PDB file of N, CA, C and O in Angstrom, chain B, residues numbered from 101:
ATOM      1  N   MET B 101      -3.151   4.399 -82.767  1.00  0.00           N
ATOM      2  CA  MET B 101      -3.732   3.139 -82.365  1.00  0.00           C
ATOM      3  C   MET B 101      -4.998   3.426 -81.553  1.00  0.00           C
ATOM      4  O   MET B 101      -4.974   4.237 -80.627  1.00  0.00           O
ATOM      5  N   PRO B 102      -6.085   2.769 -81.897  1.00  0.00           N
ATOM      6  CA  PRO B 102      -7.325   2.983 -81.145  1.00  0.00           C
ATOM      7  C   PRO B 102      -7.177   2.558 -79.679  1.00  0.00           C
ATOM      8  O   PRO B 102      -6.450   1.612 -79.376  1.00  0.00           O
ATOM      9  N   PRO B 103      -7.863   3.252 -78.780  1.00  0.00           N
ATOM     10  CA  PRO B 103      -7.749   2.928 -77.354  1.00  0.00           C
ATOM     11  C   PRO B 103      -8.164   1.487 -77.032  1.00  0.00           C
ATOM     12  O   PRO B 103      -7.609   0.871 -76.121  1.00  0.00           O
ATOM     13  N   VAL B 104      -9.124   0.958 -77.766  1.00  0.00           N
ATOM     14  CA  VAL B 104      -9.579  -0.414 -77.501  1.00  0.00           C
ATOM     15  C   VAL B 104      -8.439  -1.403 -77.714  1.00  0.00           C
ATOM     16  O   VAL B 104      -8.287  -2.358 -76.952  1.00  0.00           O
ATOM     17  N   VAL B 105      -7.646  -1.174 -78.741  1.00  0.00           N
ATOM     18  CA  VAL B 105      -6.519  -2.066 -79.036  1.00  0.00           C
ATOM     19  C   VAL B 105      -5.500  -1.996 -77.907  1.00  0.00           C
ATOM     20  O   VAL B 105      -4.953  -3.021 -77.501  1.00  0.00           O
ATOM     21  N   LYS B 106      -5.243  -0.810 -77.404  1.00  0.00           N
ATOM     22  CA  LYS B 106      -4.295  -0.660 -76.303  1.00  0.00           C
ATOM     23  C   LYS B 106      -4.763  -1.434 -75.076  1.00  0.00           C
ATOM     24  O   LYS B 106      -3.976  -2.120 -74.423  1.00  0.00           O
ATOM     25  N   TYR B 107      -6.059  -1.315 -74.770  1.00  0.00           N
ATOM     26  CA  TYR B 107      -6.594  -2.010 -73.601  1.00  0.00           C
ATOM     27  C   TYR B 107      -6.528  -3.522 -73.771  1.00  0.00           C
ATOM     28  O   TYR B 107      -6.236  -4.239 -72.813  1.00  0.00           O
ATOM     29  N   VAL B 108      -6.795  -4.013 -74.969  1.00  0.00           N
ATOM     30  CA  VAL B 108      -6.735  -5.456 -75.228  1.00  0.00           C
ATOM     31  C   VAL B 108      -5.300  -5.952 -75.090  1.00  0.00           C
ATOM     32  O   VAL B 108      -5.062  -6.996 -74.483  1.00  0.00           O
ATOM     33  N   VAL B 109      -4.348  -5.220 -75.644  1.00  0.00           N
ATOM     34  CA  VAL B 109      -2.938  -5.621 -75.548  1.00  0.00           C
ATOM     35  C   VAL B 109      -2.477  -5.617 -74.095  1.00  0.00           C
ATOM     36  O   VAL B 109      -1.816  -6.557 -73.654  1.00  0.00           O
ATOM     37  N   ILE B 110      -2.813  -4.584 -73.359  1.00  0.00           N
ATOM     38  CA  ILE B 110      -2.422  -4.509 -71.946  1.00  0.00           C
ATOM     39  C   ILE B 110      -3.069  -5.633 -71.142  1.00  0.00           C
ATOM     40  O   ILE B 110      -2.415  -6.246 -70.299  1.00  0.00           O
ATOM     41  N   ALA B 111      -4.345  -5.907 -71.396  1.00  0.00           N
ATOM     42  CA  ALA B 111      -5.032  -6.988 -70.687  1.00  0.00           C
ATOM     43  C   ALA B 111      -4.393  -8.345 -70.982  1.00  0.00           C
ATOM     44  O   ALA B 111      -4.225  -9.165 -70.080  1.00  0.00           O
ATOM     45  N   MET B 112      -4.041  -8.578 -72.237  1.00  0.00           N
ATOM     46  CA  MET B 112      -3.409  -9.851 -72.583  1.00  0.00           C
ATOM     47  C   MET B 112      -2.022  -9.967 -71.947  1.00  0.00           C
ATOM     48  O   MET B 112      -1.639 -11.048 -71.501  1.00  0.00           O
ATOM     49  N   LEU B 113      -1.275  -8.878 -71.902  1.00  0.00           N
ATOM     50  CA  LEU B 113       0.037  -8.913 -71.246  1.00  0.00           C
ATOM     51  C   LEU B 113      -0.099  -9.207 -69.755  1.00  0.00           C
ATOM     52  O   LEU B 113       0.698  -9.956 -69.190  1.00  0.00           O
ATOM     53  N   ILE B 114      -1.103  -8.621 -69.125  1.00  0.00           N
ATOM     54  CA  ILE B 114      -1.341  -8.891 -67.701  1.00  0.00           C
ATOM     55  C   ILE B 114      -1.706 -10.351 -67.492  1.00  0.00           C
ATOM     56  O   ILE B 114      -1.237 -10.972 -66.539  1.00  0.00           O
ATOM     57  N   MET B 115      -2.545 -10.916 -68.378  1.00  0.00           N
ATOM     58  CA  MET B 115      -2.909 -12.327 -68.258  1.00  0.00           C
ATOM     59  C   MET B 115      -1.703 -13.236 -68.472  1.00  0.00           C
ATOM     60  O   MET B 115      -1.585 -14.271 -67.816  1.00  0.00           O
ATOM     61  N   ILE B 116      -0.808 -12.858 -69.383  1.00  0.00           N
ATOM     62  CA  ILE B 116       0.399 -13.653 -69.622  1.00  0.00           C
ATOM     63  C   ILE B 116       1.282 -13.666 -68.374  1.00  0.00           C
ATOM     64  O   ILE B 116       1.766 -14.721 -67.965  1.00  0.00           O
ATOM     65  N   VAL B 117       1.488 -12.504 -67.778  1.00  0.00           N
ATOM     66  CA  VAL B 117       2.320 -12.418 -66.575  1.00  0.00           C
ATOM     67  C   VAL B 117       1.662 -13.156 -65.408  1.00  0.00           C
ATOM     68  O   VAL B 117       2.346 -13.824 -64.632  1.00  0.00           O
ATOM     69  N   ALA B 118       0.340 -13.036 -65.281  1.00  0.00           N
ATOM     70  CA  ALA B 118      -0.370 -13.731 -64.203  1.00  0.00           C
ATOM     71  C   ALA B 118      -0.260 -15.246 -64.364  1.00  0.00           C
ATOM     72  O   ALA B 118      -0.066 -15.962 -63.382  1.00  0.00           O
ATOM     73  N   SER B 119      -0.381 -15.725 -65.576  1.00  0.00           N
ATOM     74  CA  SER B 119      -0.252 -17.158 -65.818  1.00  0.00           C
ATOM     75  C   SER B 119       1.159 -17.640 -65.503  1.00  0.00           C
ATOM     76  O   SER B 119       1.337 -18.717 -64.933  1.00  0.00           O
ATOM     77  N   LEU B 120       2.155 -16.854 -65.871  1.00  0.00           N
ATOM     78  CA  LEU B 120       3.538 -17.203 -65.564  1.00  0.00           C
ATOM     79  C   LEU B 120       3.767 -17.211 -64.046  1.00  0.00           C
ATOM     80  O   LEU B 120       4.450 -18.091 -63.522  1.00  0.00           O
ATOM     81  N   GLY B 121       3.200 -16.242 -63.358  1.00  0.00           N
ATOM     82  CA  GLY B 121       3.315 -16.196 -61.897  1.00  0.00           C
ATOM     83  C   GLY B 121       2.642 -17.376 -61.229  1.00  0.00           C
ATOM     84  O   GLY B 121       3.165 -17.924 -60.259  1.00  0.00           O
ATOM     85  N   TYR B 122       1.483 -17.772 -61.741  1.00  0.00           N
ATOM     86  CA  TYR B 122       0.784 -18.927 -61.186  1.00  0.00           C
ATOM     87  C   TYR B 122       1.593 -20.201 -61.394  1.00  0.00           C
ATOM     88  O   TYR B 122       1.655 -21.049 -60.504  1.00  0.00           O
ATOM     89  N   ALA B 123       2.211 -20.339 -62.558  1.00  0.00           N
ATOM     90  CA  ALA B 123       3.051 -21.509 -62.821  1.00  0.00           C
ATOM     91  C   ALA B 123       4.260 -21.517 -61.879  1.00  0.00           C
ATOM     92  O   ALA B 123       4.653 -22.573 -61.383  1.00  0.00           O
ATOM     93  N   LEU B 124       4.839 -20.359 -61.636  1.00  0.00           N
ATOM     94  CA  LEU B 124       5.960 -20.262 -60.706  1.00  0.00           C
ATOM     95  C   LEU B 124       5.535 -20.655 -59.298  1.00  0.00           C
ATOM     96  O   LEU B 124       6.255 -21.373 -58.604  1.00  0.00           O
ATOM     97  N   TYR B 125       4.373 -20.186 -58.881  1.00  0.00           N
ATOM     98  CA  TYR B 125       3.846 -20.545 -57.568  1.00  0.00           C
ATOM     99  C   TYR B 125       3.644 -22.057 -57.462  1.00  0.00           C
ATOM    100  O   TYR B 125       4.013 -22.663 -56.456  1.00  0.00           O
ATOM    101  N   GLN B 126       3.063 -22.663 -58.492  1.00  0.00           N
ATOM    102  CA  GLN B 126       2.844 -24.102 -58.483  1.00  0.00           C
ATOM    103  C   GLN B 126       4.165 -24.859 -58.433  1.00  0.00           C
ATOM    104  O   GLN B 126       4.271 -25.883 -57.759  1.00  0.00           O
ATOM    105  N   MET B 127       5.169 -24.359 -59.142  1.00  0.00           N
ATOM    106  CA  MET B 127       6.469 -25.020 -59.140  1.00  0.00           C
ATOM    107  C   MET B 127       7.127 -24.910 -57.765  1.00  0.00           C
ATOM    108  O   MET B 127       7.751 -25.861 -57.295  1.00  0.00           O
ATOM    109  N   ALA B 128       6.988 -23.754 -57.124  1.00  0.00           N
ATOM    110  CA  ALA B 128       7.633 -23.538 -55.831  1.00  0.00           C
ATOM    111  C   ALA B 128       6.963 -24.319 -54.709  1.00  0.00           C
ATOM    112  O   ALA B 128       7.638 -24.752 -53.775  1.00  0.00           O
ATOM    113  N   THR B 129       5.659 -24.507 -54.780  1.00  0.00           N
ATOM    114  CA  THR B 129       4.945 -25.185 -53.698  1.00  0.00           C
ATOM    115  C   THR B 129       4.723 -26.663 -53.968  1.00  0.00           C
ATOM    116  O   THR B 129       4.173 -27.362 -53.118  1.00  0.00           O
ATOM    117  N   ASN B 130       5.135 -27.157 -55.126  1.00  0.00           N
ATOM    118  CA  ASN B 130       4.935 -28.558 -55.459  1.00  0.00           C
ATOM    119  C   ASN B 130       5.901 -29.426 -54.659  1.00  0.00           C
ATOM    120  O   ASN B 130       7.102 -29.165 -54.605  1.00  0.00           O
ATOM    121  N   ARG B 131       5.346 -30.462 -54.044  1.00  0.00           N
ATOM    122  CA  ARG B 131       6.182 -31.413 -53.327  1.00  0.00           C
ATOM    123  C   ARG B 131       6.577 -32.530 -54.275  1.00  0.00           C
ATOM    124  O   ARG B 131       5.867 -32.830 -55.235  1.00  0.00           O
ATOM    125  N   GLN B 132       7.692 -33.125 -53.999  1.00  0.00           N
ATOM    126  CA  GLN B 132       8.203 -34.167 -54.881  1.00  0.00           C
ATOM    127  C   GLN B 132       7.206 -35.322 -54.957  1.00  0.00           C
ATOM    128  O   GLN B 132       6.713 -35.812 -53.941  1.00  0.00           O
ATOM    129  N   GLY B 133       6.928 -35.738 -56.182  1.00  0.00           N
ATOM    130  CA  GLY B 133       6.019 -36.856 -56.394  1.00  0.00           C
ATOM    131  C   GLY B 133       4.583 -36.450 -56.661  1.00  0.00           C
ATOM    132  O   GLY B 133       3.755 -37.294 -57.005  1.00  0.00           O
ATOM    133  N   GLU B 134       4.274 -35.163 -56.507  1.00  0.00           N
ATOM    134  CA  GLU B 134       2.913 -34.716 -56.777  1.00  0.00           C
ATOM    135  C   GLU B 134       2.728 -34.472 -58.269  1.00  0.00           C
ATOM    136  O   GLU B 134       3.689 -34.409 -59.036  1.00  0.00           O
ATOM    137  N   ASN B 135       1.483 -34.340 -58.649  1.00  0.00           N
ATOM    138  CA  ASN B 135       1.140 -34.145 -60.051  1.00  0.00           C
ATOM    139  C   ASN B 135       1.454 -32.709 -60.480  1.00  0.00           C
ATOM    140  O   ASN B 135       1.144 -31.762 -59.756  1.00  0.00           O
ATOM    141  N   ASP B 136       2.066 -32.548 -61.650  1.00  0.00           N
ATOM    142  CA  ASP B 136       2.450 -31.228 -62.150  1.00  0.00           C
ATOM    143  C   ASP B 136       1.488 -30.690 -63.203  1.00  0.00           C
ATOM    144  O   ASP B 136       1.852 -29.777 -63.944  1.00  0.00           O
ATOM    145  N   THR B 137       0.284 -31.222 -63.291  1.00  0.00           N
ATOM    146  CA  THR B 137      -0.612 -30.812 -64.376  1.00  0.00           C
ATOM    147  C   THR B 137      -1.043 -29.361 -64.269  1.00  0.00           C
ATOM    148  O   THR B 137      -1.245 -28.716 -65.298  1.00  0.00           O
ATOM    149  N   THR B 138      -1.193 -28.822 -63.070  1.00  0.00           N
ATOM    150  CA  THR B 138      -1.631 -27.422 -62.956  1.00  0.00           C
ATOM    151  C   THR B 138      -0.554 -26.474 -63.476  1.00  0.00           C
ATOM    152  O   THR B 138      -0.868 -25.468 -64.111  1.00  0.00           O
ATOM    153  N   MET B 139       0.713 -26.787 -63.210  1.00  0.00           N
ATOM    154  CA  MET B 139       1.792 -25.953 -63.718  1.00  0.00           C
ATOM    155  C   MET B 139       1.861 -26.035 -65.238  1.00  0.00           C
ATOM    156  O   MET B 139       2.046 -25.020 -65.910  1.00  0.00           O
ATOM    157  N   VAL B 140       1.715 -27.233 -65.778  1.00  0.00           N
ATOM    158  CA  VAL B 140       1.764 -27.414 -67.226  1.00  0.00           C
ATOM    159  C   VAL B 140       0.593 -26.683 -67.892  1.00  0.00           C
ATOM    160  O   VAL B 140       0.767 -26.073 -68.947  1.00  0.00           O
ATOM    161  N   LYS B 141      -0.581 -26.741 -67.292  1.00  0.00           N
ATOM    162  CA  LYS B 141      -1.738 -26.029 -67.843  1.00  0.00           C
ATOM    163  C   LYS B 141      -1.508 -24.522 -67.834  1.00  0.00           C
ATOM    164  O   LYS B 141      -1.847 -23.838 -68.800  1.00  0.00           O
ATOM    165  N   ALA B 142      -0.934 -24.000 -66.752  1.00  0.00           N
ATOM    166  CA  ALA B 142      -0.672 -22.559 -66.665  1.00  0.00           C
ATOM    167  C   ALA B 142       0.334 -22.136 -67.731  1.00  0.00           C
ATOM    168  O   ALA B 142       0.171 -21.085 -68.351  1.00  0.00           O
ATOM    169  N   LEU B 143       1.367 -22.939 -67.948  1.00  0.00           N
ATOM    170  CA  LEU B 143       2.356 -22.601 -68.969  1.00  0.00           C
ATOM    171  C   LEU B 143       1.769 -22.736 -70.371  1.00  0.00           C
ATOM    172  O   LEU B 143       2.118 -21.969 -71.268  1.00  0.00           O
ATOM    173  N   THR B 144       0.883 -23.704 -70.559  1.00  0.00           N
ATOM    174  CA  THR B 144       0.213 -23.858 -71.853  1.00  0.00           C
ATOM    175  C   THR B 144      -0.668 -22.647 -72.153  1.00  0.00           C
ATOM    176  O   THR B 144      -0.706 -22.164 -73.285  1.00  0.00           O
ATOM    177  N   ILE B 145      -1.365 -22.169 -71.148  1.00  0.00           N
ATOM    178  CA  ILE B 145      -2.198 -20.972 -71.321  1.00  0.00           C
ATOM    179  C   ILE B 145      -1.322 -19.772 -71.660  1.00  0.00           C
ATOM    180  O   ILE B 145      -1.683 -18.963 -72.514  1.00  0.00           O
ATOM    181  N   ARG B 146      -0.174 -19.650 -70.998  1.00  0.00           N
ATOM    182  CA  ARG B 146       0.735 -18.533 -71.270  1.00  0.00           C
ATOM    183  C   ARG B 146       1.237 -18.560 -72.703  1.00  0.00           C
ATOM    184  O   ARG B 146       1.273 -17.529 -73.374  1.00  0.00           O
ATOM    185  N   VAL B 147       1.625 -19.736 -73.169  1.00  0.00           N
ATOM    186  CA  VAL B 147       2.114 -19.854 -74.545  1.00  0.00           C
ATOM    187  C   VAL B 147       0.988 -19.542 -75.532  1.00  0.00           C
ATOM    188  O   VAL B 147       1.211 -18.857 -76.530  1.00  0.00           O
ATOM    189  N   GLY B 148      -0.210 -20.038 -75.261  1.00  0.00           N
ATOM    190  CA  GLY B 148      -1.351 -19.759 -76.134  1.00  0.00           C
ATOM    191  C   GLY B 148      -1.678 -18.282 -76.197  1.00  0.00           C
ATOM    192  O   GLY B 148      -1.950 -17.746 -77.271  1.00  0.00           O
ATOM    193  N   LEU B 149      -1.653 -17.619 -75.044  1.00  0.00           N
ATOM    194  CA  LEU B 149      -1.915 -16.177 -75.014  1.00  0.00           C
ATOM    195  C   LEU B 149      -0.835 -15.397 -75.759  1.00  0.00           C
ATOM    196  O   LEU B 149      -1.136 -14.426 -76.454  1.00  0.00           O
ATOM    197  N   SER B 150       0.417 -15.820 -75.617  1.00  0.00           N
ATOM    198  CA  SER B 150       1.507 -15.138 -76.308  1.00  0.00           C
ATOM    199  C   SER B 150       1.375 -15.268 -77.822  1.00  0.00           C
ATOM    200  O   SER B 150       1.569 -14.300 -78.558  1.00  0.00           O
ATOM    201  N   ILE B 151       1.045 -16.469 -78.275  1.00  0.00           N
ATOM    202  CA  ILE B 151       0.863 -16.686 -79.715  1.00  0.00           C
ATOM    203  C   ILE B 151      -0.338 -15.892 -80.225  1.00  0.00           C
ATOM    204  O   ILE B 151      -0.283 -15.296 -81.301  1.00  0.00           O
ATOM    205  N   ALA B 152      -1.425 -15.886 -79.446  1.00  0.00           N
ATOM    206  CA  ALA B 152      -2.615 -15.139 -79.850  1.00  0.00           C
ATOM    207  C   ALA B 152      -2.319 -13.640 -79.923  1.00  0.00           C
ATOM    208  O   ALA B 152      -2.746 -12.972 -80.865  1.00  0.00           O
ATOM    209  N   LEU B 153      -1.601 -13.111 -78.947  1.00  0.00           N
ATOM    210  CA  LEU B 153      -1.248 -11.689 -78.961  1.00  0.00           C
ATOM    211  C   LEU B 153      -0.388 -11.357 -80.176  1.00  0.00           C
ATOM    212  O   LEU B 153      -0.612 -10.342 -80.836  1.00  0.00           O
ATOM    213  N   PHE B 154       0.588 -12.199 -80.472  1.00  0.00           N
ATOM    214  CA  PHE B 154       1.438 -11.977 -81.633  1.00  0.00           C
ATOM    215  C   PHE B 154       0.610 -11.987 -82.913  1.00  0.00           C
ATOM    216  O   PHE B 154       0.784 -11.124 -83.773  1.00  0.00           O
ATOM    217  N   ALA B 155      -0.288 -12.957 -83.042  1.00  0.00           N
ATOM    218  CA  ALA B 155      -1.128 -13.055 -84.236  1.00  0.00           C
ATOM    219  C   ALA B 155      -2.039 -11.833 -84.371  1.00  0.00           C
ATOM    220  O   ALA B 155      -2.199 -11.293 -85.466  1.00  0.00           O
ATOM    221  N   ILE B 156      -2.633 -11.399 -83.260  1.00  0.00           N
ATOM    222  CA  ILE B 156      -3.507 -10.228 -83.293  1.00  0.00           C
ATOM    223  C   ILE B 156      -2.732  -8.992 -83.737  1.00  0.00           C
ATOM    224  O   ILE B 156      -3.218  -8.211 -84.555  1.00  0.00           O
ATOM    225  N   LEU B 157      -1.539  -8.819 -83.202  1.00  0.00           N
ATOM    226  CA  LEU B 157      -0.735  -7.650 -83.581  1.00  0.00           C
ATOM    227  C   LEU B 157      -0.328  -7.706 -85.047  1.00  0.00           C
ATOM    228  O   LEU B 157      -0.311  -6.674 -85.717  1.00  0.00           O
ATOM    229  N   MET B 158      -0.001  -8.883 -85.554  1.00  0.00           N
ATOM    230  CA  MET B 158       0.370  -9.012 -86.969  1.00  0.00           C
ATOM    231  C   MET B 158      -0.831  -8.736 -87.881  1.00  0.00           C
ATOM    232  O   MET B 158      -0.686  -8.087 -88.916  1.00  0.00           O
ATOM    233  N   ILE B 159      -1.996  -9.220 -87.505  1.00  0.00           N
ATOM    234  CA  ILE B 159      -3.208  -8.985 -88.307  1.00  0.00           C
ATOM    235  C   ILE B 159      -3.568  -7.503 -88.306  1.00  0.00           C
ATOM    236  O   ILE B 159      -3.874  -6.933 -89.353  1.00  0.00           O
ATOM    237  N   LEU B 160      -3.531  -6.874 -87.119  1.00  0.00           N
ATOM    238  CA  LEU B 160      -3.849  -5.444 -87.049  1.00  0.00           C
ATOM    239  C   LEU B 160      -2.839  -4.606 -87.814  1.00  0.00           C
ATOM    240  O   LEU B 160      -3.202  -3.581 -88.391  1.00  0.00           O
ATOM    241  N   SER B 161      -1.597  -5.016 -87.830  1.00  0.00           N
ATOM    242  CA  SER B 161      -0.583  -4.308 -88.590  1.00  0.00           C
ATOM    243  C   SER B 161      -0.810  -4.476 -90.092  1.00  0.00           C
ATOM    244  O   SER B 161      -0.670  -3.518 -90.852  1.00  0.00           O
ATOM    245  N   ALA B 162      -1.159  -5.688 -90.521  1.00  0.00           N
ATOM    246  CA  ALA B 162      -1.420  -5.934 -91.931  1.00  0.00           C
ATOM    247  C   ALA B 162      -2.651  -5.167 -92.424  1.00  0.00           C
ATOM    248  O   ALA B 162      -2.700  -4.741 -93.578  1.00  0.00           O
ATOM    249  N   LEU B 163      -3.637  -4.995 -91.553  1.00  0.00           N
ATOM    250  CA  LEU B 163      -4.849  -4.251 -91.917  1.00  0.00           C
ATOM    251  C   LEU B 163      -4.648  -2.734 -91.848  1.00  0.00           C
ATOM    252  O   LEU B 163      -5.498  -1.971 -92.306  1.00  0.00           O
ATOM    253  N   GLY B 164      -3.548  -2.312 -91.287  1.00  0.00           N
ATOM    254  CA  GLY B 164      -3.267  -0.886 -91.194  1.00  0.00           C
ATOM    255  C   GLY B 164      -3.916  -0.214 -89.996  1.00  0.00           C
ATOM    256  O   GLY B 164      -3.919   1.014 -89.903  1.00  0.00           O
ATOM    257  N   ILE B 165      -4.461  -0.995 -89.085  1.00  0.00           N
ATOM    258  CA  ILE B 165      -5.102  -0.418 -87.892  1.00  0.00           C
ATOM    259  C   ILE B 165      -4.053   0.119 -86.937  1.00  0.00           C
ATOM    260  O   ILE B 165      -4.249   1.166 -86.320  1.00  0.00           O
ATOM    261  N   ILE B 166      -2.943  -0.588 -86.813  1.00  0.00           N
ATOM    262  CA  ILE B 166      -1.818  -0.080 -86.032  1.00  0.00           C
ATOM    263  C   ILE B 166      -0.625   0.057 -86.972  1.00  0.00           C
ATOM    264  O   ILE B 166      -0.464  -0.710 -87.921  1.00  0.00           O
ATOM    265  N   THR B 167       0.196   1.044 -86.685  1.00  0.00           N
ATOM    266  CA  THR B 167       1.384   1.261 -87.503  1.00  0.00           C
ATOM    267  C   THR B 167       2.600   1.359 -86.579  1.00  0.00           C
ATOM    268  O   THR B 167       2.478   1.843 -85.453  1.00  0.00           O
ATOM    269  N   PRO B 168       3.758   0.912 -87.033  1.00  0.00           N
ATOM    270  CA  PRO B 168       4.951   1.017 -86.220  1.00  0.00           C
ATOM    271  C   PRO B 168       5.351   2.474 -86.008  1.00  0.00           C
ATOM    272  O   PRO B 168       5.162   3.312 -86.890  1.00  0.00           O
ATOM    273  N   ASN B 169       5.894   2.764 -84.857  1.00  0.00           N
ATOM    274  CA  ASN B 169       6.419   4.100 -84.525  1.00  0.00           C
ATOM    275  C   ASN B 169       5.371   5.205 -84.659  1.00  0.00           C
ATOM    276  O   ASN B 169       5.646   6.279 -85.195  1.00  0.00           O
ATOM    277  N   SER B 170       4.189   4.924 -84.171  1.00  0.00           N
ATOM    278  CA  SER B 170       3.182   5.992 -84.223  1.00  0.00           C
ATOM    279  C   SER B 170       2.623   6.270 -82.862  1.00  0.00           C
ATOM    280  O   SER B 170       1.764   7.138 -82.714  1.00  0.00           O
TER     281      SER B 170
END
């Protein structure tokens, strides 16, 4: 696997975890009756990043750029 692909995958995983952490922070500090849009946006970004990472890995695998167990 090319080093660039590794760095992109690691960066996307870090962004996914950071977005999940931000959503957790928003949930923990939210007072009853306040708007939850920031938490929903953070979770939406996390889901989008996860889907994008999955799609990128499937495309790279189909193109033969990355191979399983290598």
